[in-house]
C-alpha positions in Angstrom: 143.6 68.7 97.9 141.6 70.0 100.9 144.5 72.4 101.7 144.6 73.7 98.1 140.9 74.2 98.0 140.9 76.0 101.4 143.6 78.4 100.1 141.7 79.1 96.9 138.5 79.8 98.9 140.4 82.1 101.2 141.9 84.0 98.3 138.5 84.3 96.6 136.8 85.6 99.8 139.6 88.2 100.1 139.2 89.3 96.5 135.4 89.5 96.8 135.7 91.7 99.9 138.1 94.0 98.1 135.8 94.1 95.0 132.8 94.9 97.2 134.7 97.8 98.8 135.7 99.1 95.4 132.1 99.0 94.2 131.0 101.0 97.2 133.7 103.6 96.6 132.7 103.9 92.9 129.0 104.4 94.0 130.0 107.1 96.5 132.1 108.9 93.9 129.2 108.8 91.4 126.8 110.2 94.0 129.2 113.1 94.8 129.7 113.8 91.1 125.9 113.9 90.6 125.5 116.1 93.7 128.2 118.5 92.4 126.4 118.7 89.0 123.1 119.5 90.8 124.8 122.2 92.9 126.4 123.7 89.7 123.1 123.8 87.9 121.4 125.6 90.9 124.2 128.1 91.1 123.9 128.8 87.3 120.1 129.4 87.8 120.8 131.7 90.7 123.4 133.7 88.7 120.8 134.2 86.0 118.4 135.9 88.4 118.3 139.7 88.6 119.9 141.1 91.8 116.6 142.4 93.1 115.1 138.9 93.0 117.8 137.2 95.0 116.5 137.8 98.5 113.2 136.2 97.5 115.1 132.9 97.0 116.0 132.6 100.7 114.7 129.4 102.2 113.9 127.7 98.9 114.4 124.0 98.4 115.3 123.0 94.9 114.7 119.3 93.9 116.7 117.4 91.4 113.6 115.7 90.1 110.0 116.6 89.2 108.8 116.0 92.8 110.2 114.9 96.2 109.6 111.2 95.5 111.6 111.2 92.3 114.5 113.5 93.5 117.9 112.2 94.4 119.0 115.5 95.8 117.6 118.6 97.5 119.4 121.9 97.4 118.7 124.4 100.1 119.3 128.1 99.5 120.1 130.7 102.2 120.3 134.3 100.9 120.9 137.3 103.0 122.1 140.9 102.7 125.7 141.3 103.9 125.9 145.0 103.3 124.3 147.6 101.1 124.2 146.3 97.5 125.8 143.0 98.5 124.1 139.6 99.2 125.5 136.3 100.1 124.1 133.1 98.7 124.8 129.7 100.3 123.6 126.6 98.5 123.8 123.2 100.3 123.0 120.0 98.5 121.9 116.9 100.4 120.8 113.4 99.7 117.0 113.4 99.5 116.8 109.9 101.1 119.3 110.1 103.9 119.4 113.9 104.4 123.2 113.7 104.4 124.9 116.9 103.3 127.0 116.2 100.2 128.3 119.7 99.4 128.0 123.4 100.0 129.0 126.5 98.1 128.9 130.1 99.4 129.1 133.1 97.0 128.4 136.8 97.0 126.8 139.0 94.5 126.7 142.8 94.2 124.3 145.0 92.5 127.0 146.4 90.3 
């Protein structure tokens, strides 16, 4: 009886460790999905801006919530002129609590 109980406990501990790892993976996947959605929203907003307003966005931090305390993500914008009538926009999204970079996108936009 003791041997059987020991085996059952061992199997249950192994299963719970695997389940815990799976939950962490699901949480991480959800976080990356939400960060990707934030990045996509910011890029849509940038794309809607007139070309002449883009350089003014350089250095902006865009929060995912109403304020820093309620935001899960912060998106940093770096905008600079590459050549005449061409700017480059880099958006980097990071976790607001840990400051860990979760994703980054670089695009270019011309005046034409």
